C-alpha positions in Angstrom: 0.0 0.0 0.0 2.9 2.4 0.8 4.3 1.8 -2.7 1.0 2.7 -4.3 0.8 5.9 -2.3 4.3 6.8 -3.1 3.7 6.1 -6.8 0.5 8.3 -6.8 2.4 11.0 -5.0 5.2 10.9 -7.6 2.7 11.1 -10.5 1.0 14.1 -8.9 4.4 15.8 -8.4 5.2 15.2 -12.1 1.9 16.8 -13.1 2.4 19.8 -10.9 6.0 20.3 -12.1 4.8 20.0 -15.7 2.0 22.6 -15.2 4.4 24.9 -13.3 7.0 24.6 -16.1 4.4 25.5 -18.7 3.2 28.5 -16.7 6.8 29.7 -16.2 7.4 29.5 -20.0 4.6 32.1 -20.6 6.1 35.6 -20.9 5.6 37.9 -17.9 3.9 41.1 -18.9 2.8 43.7 -16.4 2.2 46.9 -18.2 -0.4 49.6 -17.3 0.8 52.2 -19.9 -2.2 51.7 -22.2 -5.6 49.9 -22.3 -4.3 47.3 -24.8 -1.3 46.7 -22.6 -3.5 46.0 -19.5 -5.5 43.4 -21.5 -2.3 41.7 -22.6 -1.0 41.8 -19.0 -4.3 40.2 -17.8 -3.8 37.2 -20.1 -0.1 37.0 -19.3 -1.1 36.5 -15.6 -3.8 33.9 -16.6 -1.3 32.0 -18.7 1.2 31.9 -15.9 -1.5 30.9 -13.4 -0.8 34.1 -11.4 -4.5 34.6 -10.6 -4.0 37.2 -7.9 -2.2 39.4 -10.4 -5.0 38.8 -12.9 -7.7 39.7 -10.3 -5.8 42.9 -9.6 -6.2 44.3 -13.1 -10.0 44.7 -12.4 -11.4 47.7 -10.6 -14.3 47.6 -8.1 -16.4 45.5 -10.5 -14.8 42.1 -10.4 -15.2 39.3 -13.0 -16.6 36.8 -10.5 -18.4 36.8 -7.1 -15.1 36.2 -5.3 -11.5 35.3 -6.0 -11.9 31.5 -5.5 -14.7 31.4 -8.0 -12.5 33.4 -10.5 -9.6 30.9 -10.1 -12.0 27.9 -10.4 -13.2 29.3 -13.7 -9.8 28.5 -15.2 -9.4 25.0 -13.8 -9.5 23.4 -17.2 -7.6 26.1 -19.1 -4.0 25.3 -20.1 -3.2 28.4 -22.2 -4.8 31.5 -23.7 -3.9 33.4 -26.8 -5.2 37.0 -27.1 -5.6 39.6 -29.9 -6.7 43.2 -29.4 -8.2 45.5 -32.0 -8.4 49.2 -32.5 -8.9 51.0 -29.2 -11.4 53.9 -28.9 -11.6 56.2 -26.0 -14.0 58.8 -24.6 -13.6 61.3 -21.7 -16.2 61.7 -18.9 -16.2 63.2 -15.4 -12.5 63.2 -14.8 -11.8 59.9 -16.4 -11.0 58.4 -19.8 -12.9 55.2 -20.8 -11.3 52.9 -23.3 -13.1 50.3 -25.4 -10.9 47.4 -26.5 -12.1 44.7 -29.0 -10.7 41.4 -27.9 -10.5 37.8 -29.3 -9.0 34.9 -27.3 -8.3 31.3 -28.1 -8.4 29.2 -24.9 -6.8 25.7 -25.1 -7.8 23.2 -22.4 -5.6 20.5 -20.9 -6.8 18.0 -23.5 -5.5 20.3 -26.3 -9.0 21.4 -27.5 -9.3 25.1 -28.4 -12.3 27.4 -28.2 -12.6 30.9 -29.5 -14.2 33.8 -27.6 -14.7 37.4 -28.7 -16.1 40.6 -27.3 -15.1 43.9 -25.7 -13.4 45.1 -22.6 -14.0 48.6 -21.1 -11.1 50.1 -19.2 -10.9 53.3 -17.2 -8.2 55.7 -16.4 -9.0 58.2 -13.6 -7.1 61.5 -14.1 -3.9 61.2 -12.1 -3.9 64.8 -11.0 -7.2 64.5 -9.0 -6.4 61.2 -7.3 -5.5 60.7 -3.7 -3.1 57.9 -2.5 -3.1 55.1 -3.2 -2.8 55.8 -6.9 -5.0 53.7 -9.2 -3.5 53.1 -12.7 -5.6 52.0 -15.7 -7.9 49.2 -14.7 -10.6 47.0 -16.3 -14.0 48.3 -15.6 -16.0 45.5 -17.3 -15.7 42.9 -20.0 -18.0 40.6 -22.0 -16.6 37.8 -24.2 -18.9 35.3 -25.9 -18.1 32.0 -27.7 -17.4 32.6 -31.4 -17.8 30.1 -34.3 -15.2 32.1 -36.3 -11.6 31.1 -36.6 -9.3 32.8 -34.1 -7.7 34.9 -36.9 -11.2 36.2 -38.0 -13.0 36.5 -34.6 -11.9 40.0 -33.7 -14.9 42.4 -33.4 -14.6 45.3 -35.9 -15.5 47.7 -33.1 -17.1 47.7 -29.7 -20.8 48.1 -29.4 -23.6 47.5 -31.9 -25.4 50.9 -31.5 -24.8 54.1 -33.4 -21.2 55.4 -33.5 -20.2 57.5 -30.5 -20.6 61.2 -30.8 -17.8 63.2 -32.3 -15.4 64.5 -29.6 -15.6 68.1 -28.6 -12.0 68.8 -29.4 -12.0 72.4 -28.0 -13.5 71.1 -24.8 -10.9 68.3 -24.5 -8.1 70.7 -25.2 -9.4 73.2 -22.6 -9.7 70.4 -20.0 -6.1 69.2 -20.7 -4.7 72.7 -20.5 -6.5 73.4 -17.2 -5.5 70.2 -15.5 -1.9 70.6 -16.7 -1.6 74.1 -15.4 -3.9 74.1 -12.3 -4.7 70.5 -11.4 -2.2 70.5 -8.6 -3.1 74.0 -7.3 -6.9 73.8 -7.2 -9.2 71.8 -4.9 -9.8 68.2 -5.9 -13.6 68.6 -5.9 -16.0 71.4 -6.7 -18.6 72.5 -4.1 -21.0 69.8 -5.4 -18.4 67.1 -4.7 -17.6 66.4 -8.3 -13.9 66.0 -9.4 -12.6 69.3 -11.0 -11.9 69.4 -14.6 -15.4 69.5 -16.1 -16.2 73.1 -17.0 -19.4 75.0 -17.6 -19.4 75.7 -21.3 -21.0 78.4 -23.4 -21.1 79.1 -27.1 -21.0 82.8 -28.1 -22.2 83.6 -31.7 -21.3 87.0 -33.1 -20.2 89.0 -36.1 -17.1 91.1 -36.3 -17.8 94.8 -36.3 -16.5 95.1 -39.8 -18.2 92.0 -41.2 -20.4 92.3 -44.2 -24.1 91.7 -43.8 -24.0 88.4 -45.8 -21.0 87.0 -43.8 -21.8 84.1 -41.5 -21.6 84.3 -37.8 -18.5 83.2 -36.0 -18.4 81.3 -32.7 -16.2 81.5 -29.6 -16.4 78.9 -26.9 -16.1 79.9 -23.3 -15.2 77.3 -20.6 -15.4 78.1 -16.8 -13.4 75.8 -14.5 -14.0 75.9 -10.8 -10.7 76.1 -8.9 -11.0 76.7 -5.2 -13.4 77.7 -2.4 -12.2 79.8 0.6 -14.2 81.3 3.4 -15.9 84.0 1.3 -14.3 83.8 -2.1 -14.5 81.3 -4.9 -12.0 81.3 -7.7 -12.4 80.0 -11.3 -10.2 79.8 -14.4 -11.6 80.6 -17.9 -10.5 79.4 -21.4 -11.8 80.6 -24.7 -11.6 78.8 -28.1 -12.0 80.0 -31.6 -11.0 79.1 -35.1 -8.1 81.5 -35.2 -6.2 81.1 -31.9 -7.5 77.7 -30.8 -7.8 77.3 -27.0 -6.2 80.0 -24.8 -6.6 81.0 -21.2 -8.6 84.1 -20.6 -6.7 86.9 -18.8 -8.5 89.5 -16.8 -7.2 93.1 -16.9 -7.2 94.8 -13.5 -6.0 98.2 -12.4 -3.1 98.6 -10.0 -4.3 101.0 -7.3 -2.6 103.5 -4.9 -5.0 103.7 -2.0 -4.4 106.3 0.7 -6.0 106.5 4.2 -5.8 109.0 7.0 -2.8 108.2 9.2 -1.8 105.5 6.7 -4.3 103.1 8.4 -7.0 101.4 6.4 -9.2 101.5 9.4 -9.2 105.3 9.1 -10.9 107.6 6.6 -10.4 106.8 2.9 -8.6 109.8 1.4 -8.0 108.8 -2.3 -7.8 106.1 -4.9 -5.5 106.4 -7.9 -4.9 104.1 -10.8 -1.1 103.7 -11.3 -1.1 101.0 -13.9 -2.7 97.8 -15.1 -2.0 94.1 -14.7 -3.6 90.9 -15.8 -4.7 87.8 -13.8 -5.7 84.3 -14.8 -7.9 84.1 -11.7 -11.6 85.2 -11.6 -13.1 85.6 -8.1 -16.8 85.0 -7.4 -17.4 85.2 -11.1 -20.3 84.5 -13.4 -21.0 84.7 -17.2 -24.3 86.3 -18.4 -25.2 85.1 -21.9 -27.8 87.9 -22.3 -25.3 90.7 -21.8 -22.3 88.7 -22.9 -20.4 89.8 -19.8 -18.2 88.1 -17.2 -18.5 89.8 -13.7 -16.0 89.3 -10.9 -16.3 90.3 -7.2 -13.4 90.0 -4.8 -14.3 90.5 -1.1 -11.3 91.9 0.8 -12.8 90.7 4.1 -15.7 88.6 5.1 -18.2 91.3 5.9 -18.0 92.6 2.4 -17.5 96.3 3.3 -14.2 96.3 1.3 -14.1 94.8 -2.2 -13.3 95.2 -5.9 -15.4 94.1 -8.9 -14.9 94.0 -12.6 -17.2 93.7 -15.6 -15.7 92.2 -18.8 -17.7 92.5 -22.1 -17.4 90.2 -25.1 -16.6 92.2 -28.2 -15.1 91.0 -31.5 -14.0 87.6 -30.2 -12.6 88.5 -26.8 -13.4 89.9 -23.4 -12.3 93.4 -22.3 -12.6 95.4 -19.2 -15.4 97.9 -19.3 -16.1 98.7 -15.7 -14.2 98.4 -12.4 -15.6 99.3 -9.0 -13.8 99.6 -5.7 -15.0 99.8 -2.1 -11.9 100.5 -0.1 -13.5 102.1 3.0 -13.6 99.3 5.5 -16.5 101.2 7.1 -19.0 98.4 7.7 -21.0 99.5 4.7 -21.1 98.5 1.0 -20.5 101.7 -0.9 -18.3 101.0 -4.0 -17.2 103.7 -6.4 -16.7 103.3 -10.1 -13.1 104.0 -11.0 -13.2 102.7 -14.6 -16.1 103.1 -17.0 -15.7 102.1 -20.6 -19.3 101.1 -21.1 -19.9 103.8 -23.7 -17.0 102.6 -25.9 -18.1 101.3 -29.3 
C-alpha cells in the first residue's frame, strides 16, 4: 500500500511540475501604460496561473463573485492566446474610458481550443485628481462570448452595436487638458457639489465682427469656466476661450493697480484717495459669473468677510474676446457697502 501511495504522489508531483514549467514559460507582462497593454497583462497573468495578479487588473467591479470562483473558472484552461483590435476612448467626469475589441483562443488540458470574442471597457482616472493610493488604468468590465469564427477572424470590428459614439468636442478636450496641466495640482480636488474638478461649464457665443459684411456668416467663440477653489468667502475660477483663429487659450482679466491712501496710513481710518497707477492681468476670476444675455463676465473680490471692502470688474465680449469695461472699488472698511466706479468704458463702441 505504501508503494501505491508513493507512486501516486510521484505522479502528482510530475503533473504539478509540468504545469508549473508551462506557466513559467509564458512571458511575464505587467504593463499599465495603455488599455491594450492592460489586457495583454491580464492574459499573461492567466497563462502563468498568477491569478491574484490577474484579479488585480480589475477595478471595483470584479469578473466573479469572489477570488476563489475566479480561479476555479480557469481550472480546465491550459493556455490562452489573445488579440486586441483598434482601441477607442471617450472622456467623462475626470476619467477616460477605453473600449478594446478582444479575441481569445483558450486551449484546455486536452488540447482542445475554443474561441471567444467581445469587448473590454477600461478606465483611467485623471492622475492629477487622485489621492493615494494611486490607481492606474484598470478593467471596468468585459464581456466575451463564444465565437464560431476562426481565431484569426474572430476580432470584433469595433465595440458596441449601436450608433457610433458622438464626435469628440476637441475644443473642450483641449481646454480640460490645459486646465489640469496648469492648475490641477493647485486647485481643490472637488467642486462645491463634490464632483472632481476638470469638467467646466461651457458656453457658445455667436457673433459677427464689427467690420463684417451683412452676408458673412456668424462666428463662434467657446467659453469654458473651470471651478478652482473655495475659501471662506471667495471662490476662484479659471476661464478658457476657443475660436477658429487662436485655438484654445486661457482668458486673462485686466485689473487696475491701485494706490489707495488712508488717514494716518491706516486702512481703518478715513479713505482719502484712490488712484490708478497701472494695469496688470490675472488668470484668476473671483466670485465670477457669465451672463449670456449681456455677454459679460463679472467678478467680485471680497477683501474681508463682511464685504465692506471689495473690488469688482465687468468684462464685455466684443469682437471675439473679453475686455474690461467697468471696475468698482470699495476701499473704505467702514462696515457699509459703498463702491465707487473708477473705470467706466461702457460707452466705448
